[in-house]
N, C-alpha and C positions, 0 to 999 in steps of 0.2 A: 832694203828688202827684209821683210819679216819672215818668220818661220812659224806660222800659226798652226801648221799641222804636225809640228815636231816638238813635243813638250818634254825636253830632257832636263835633268836637274841643273840648277845654276851653279852648283858647287863642284863641277866636274874637275878632277884633279889628276887624271892619268897623264903620264909623260911619255915622250918618244925615246926609244932606244937609240934610234939613228935620226936625230933632228935634221941633219944635212939632207938626207934622202927625203924626208917629209917636206922640207922647204923647197926642194927641187920639184916635187909633185905639185905643191900648191902654186909655185911660180908658173908652172906649165898651164895649170887650170886658169890662173888669173889672166895669162896672156890670151888664152882662147876666149875668155869672157869679155875681154876688152874689145873684141871684134864681133861679138854676138850676144845681144842682150838676153837671149834665151838660155845662156850658159852661166848666168849670174847665180852665185850663192851668197849667203849673208857675210860678206867679207868684214863688215864692221862689227860683227858679233864676236866678242872675245871667246865665249864658250864654244861657238862653232869652230873657230880656228884652233882652239886647244884640242877639241875633239878630233878634228881632221889631222892635226899634227901628230897626235898620239896614234891614230890608226895608221896613217901612211908611214910613220916612223918606226912602226913595229911590224907591219905586214907589207912586204913588197908586192904580194899578190893583189891585195886590195888597192894598192896604188896603181897597179897596171890596169885593173878593172875600171877604176874611176877615169883614167886617162883614155882608155879605149872606147868608153861609152860616156862621153862628156855631157850628154843631155840628161842622163839619169840622176846624177847627184842633185842638180837644182830641183828636179821634180820631187825627189825624196824630201827635201827640206820644205817644199811648198805644201805637198799633200800629206806628208807624214807616212810612217812605215805601214800602217794597217791598210790604208787605201791603196798604196803603191803595191803591196803584196797581192791584193785582190786583182789589181790591174795586170801584174806580171802573170799570174796564174790564168786569168781570162785570155790574155794574149797568147800564152803557151798553147792552150787548147785550140784557139781559133787558128793560129798560124800553122800548127802541126796538121790540122785537117787539110790545109792547102798545100802541104809539102808534096812535090811531085815525085820524089824519090827518097831513098833512105839517107843519102848524104845530106840532102836539104833538111830532112827530119832531124837528123843528128845535130845539125847546126842550130836549128830552132831550140832544141832542148838545152844545148850548151849556152846559148845566149840568155835564155831564161835563168839558167842556173847561176851564171855570173852576176846578173842583176840581183837575184835572190840572195846570193852570198854577201854582196856588199850591203844590201838593205838590212839583212838580219844582223850582220856584224855591227853596223852603225847603231841599230836599235838596242842591241845587247850592250855594247861597250859604253854607250852614252847613258845607260841606265833607264832608257825609256821602256824597255821590256824586261820583265823578270824571267827567271829560268823557265818557269812553266810555259810562258808565251813563246820563248825562244825555241824550246824543244818541240812545242806544238807546231810552230811555223816551219821548222826544218822537216818535220814529219808530214805536214800538209803538202809542202812542195814535193817531197819524194813521192807521196801517194798520187798526186795529180800528174807528175812526170811519168810514172809507171803506167797509170791507167790510160793516159793520152797516147803513150807509145803503143800499148796493147791495142787500143782502138785503131790506130793507124795500121798496125800490122795485120789485124783481122780484115780490114778493108783491102789491104794489099793482097792477102791470100784469096779474097773473093775475086779480085781483078785477074789473078792468074788462073782462076777456075778451080780452086781447091774447096771453097766454101760457098754454100748458098745461104747467105745470111737472111734470117727472117725479118730483120729491121736494119736496112742500110744506113738510116740516120743514126741509129744507136747500135753499132755492129756488135757490141758486147752482149746485148740482150739476146738470150737464147742461143748463144754461141757454144755453150757447154764448157768453155775454157775458164778456169778459175785460178786466180793468183792470190794466195794467202800471204799477208804480211805477218811476219813472226817477230819475236823479240822486241827490240826497241821500236821498230816501225809499227808493229801491231799494237803496242801500248802508247803510241804517240810520244815517244821519249827519245827520239834520235838526237845525237849531239853532232858537233862539227866533224868528228872523225869517224862516225859510224858508217859501216856498210849496211846494206839492206839484206835481211834474211828473208827469202821467199820460198814457198812450196807451191809448185804449179801442178794442178790436177785437171782432168777433163772428165766430163760425164758422157760415157760412151753411148748412152741412150738418147742424149739430147743434141749431139754434135751434128750440124748440118753439112757433113762432109760429102763432096761429090767428085773428089779427085780420083786419081788412078792408083794411088798407093794405099795409105791408111790414115785414119784420123790422127793416130799417134805420131806418124811421120810428119804430118802437116803441122801439128802443134810443137813438135821438137824443133822444126825449122823456125817457127815463129819465136820460140823462146830463145833460141840461139841468136836470132836477129835482135831480140829485145836486149840481151846481154851486150851485144855489140853496140846498140844504140846508147845504152846507159854508161858503159865503162870503157869502151875503146878510146884511147887518147887521140885527140886531134889538136889542131892549132889552138882551139878554144878549151882544151882540157877534156875532162870527162864530167859526167853528170852524177852517177852514183856507183860505188863499188857494189857488186851484186854477188851474193852467196846463195847457191841452191842446194847446199849439202844437208839441210835439215829434213829433206824428203825421206820417205821410208827407204832404208837400206841403200844409201847413195853410192856405195861401192859397186853395185851391180845393176841398179835401176837407171833408166833414162831420165833426162832432166824433166820430163813430163810423165806423170803416173796417172793411170785411170783411177777413178774414185773407188771402184769395186776392189781393185788391187790394194789400194791404200787402206781401205776399211778392213780387208782381210788381214793385212800385215799388222795393223794396230790391234786387232782382236786377238791375234795369235802370238805375235812377237814384240808388240810395243813395250818400250822400256819406261821406267819411271821418269827419266829426264824428258822423254817425249810427251808424257802426260803434262808435265810442268810447262813445256814449250807451247803446248796447245792452249794453255790458259790465256795467253796473250794473242793468239791467232785471230785474225779477222780478214775478211775479203777486202782487197784493196784495188783489184783490177779484174777485168773480164766480166763473166756472168755472176754478178753479185748475189742474185737469187739462188743460183745453184750453189754458190759458196756458203751462203747462210744455211742452206739445207744440209750440206755436208757437215758443217760444224754442229748442227743440231743433232745429227745422227752420231756424232763423236762424243756427245756428252757422257754416255755411260762409260766410255773408255777414260775420259779425262777425270771424271769424278767417280771413282770406284766406290761401290757400296760397301765392300769389305776389303780389307787389306790383310794379306797373308804375311808370315814372318819375313819372307824374302823381300817383299815390297817395303816393309817398314825398315 
């Protein structure tokens, strides 16, 4: 079996901290492959075996992922990391749209995350991807996971009668709900241990709310459900640790803030660290047009024309 889609260096030299554990994982995978030709990997390629021995001998987590999803590793070696990542992300979006309830939606997200974790680790450790590609891939997965989850939650809010979405095929369009990616996510620089920093806003003039409470109550519920979908542990682990504390005055404000309140806060009370944080901000989910418009209005705050002594 060849590995045309997986061009890693021939001089791979990493070793396993626990070779016994690595051998056990490889033996398990070999046994499965003996009964199913679709589970074959390049057993006769010494570089592949050295790579997998190093990975499984240093990461019990990746060994469990490979054994739980035995069809993925062969696909990875055949198609390569780039095509497989595209396939994972496409499948995530498609399968999440079909999820009938939040539990199934959470399972879809976690299954995609496990595949992405194994893929990115193999591409990184093998030397196939450099640091820039690795951090970009981690950030891309996070962005699509968040945006797909928000899309599912907006549709769910419409089903329960809270929102009259202008475009049910693209529920984020015109929804007025904006999720800004901050920090490493905003800069496409996530690493393996990063949480995701988010600021969630809503445009009170654009929200298609038709429920019995308020648009803010509706969006607070959506974002609490988003946090649950992303970080609540299940048998498949979690997707992303989520931090909402970069929003204006997080000690007293709800997890979703209106754009007008946010703009008023930044104009009157915004701190220098908040200016710096906003440099990396970008819309990652929800109404991207409204998000871009908000950031455009924030430019005078981010880039002050004059700095007083206190600011310096």
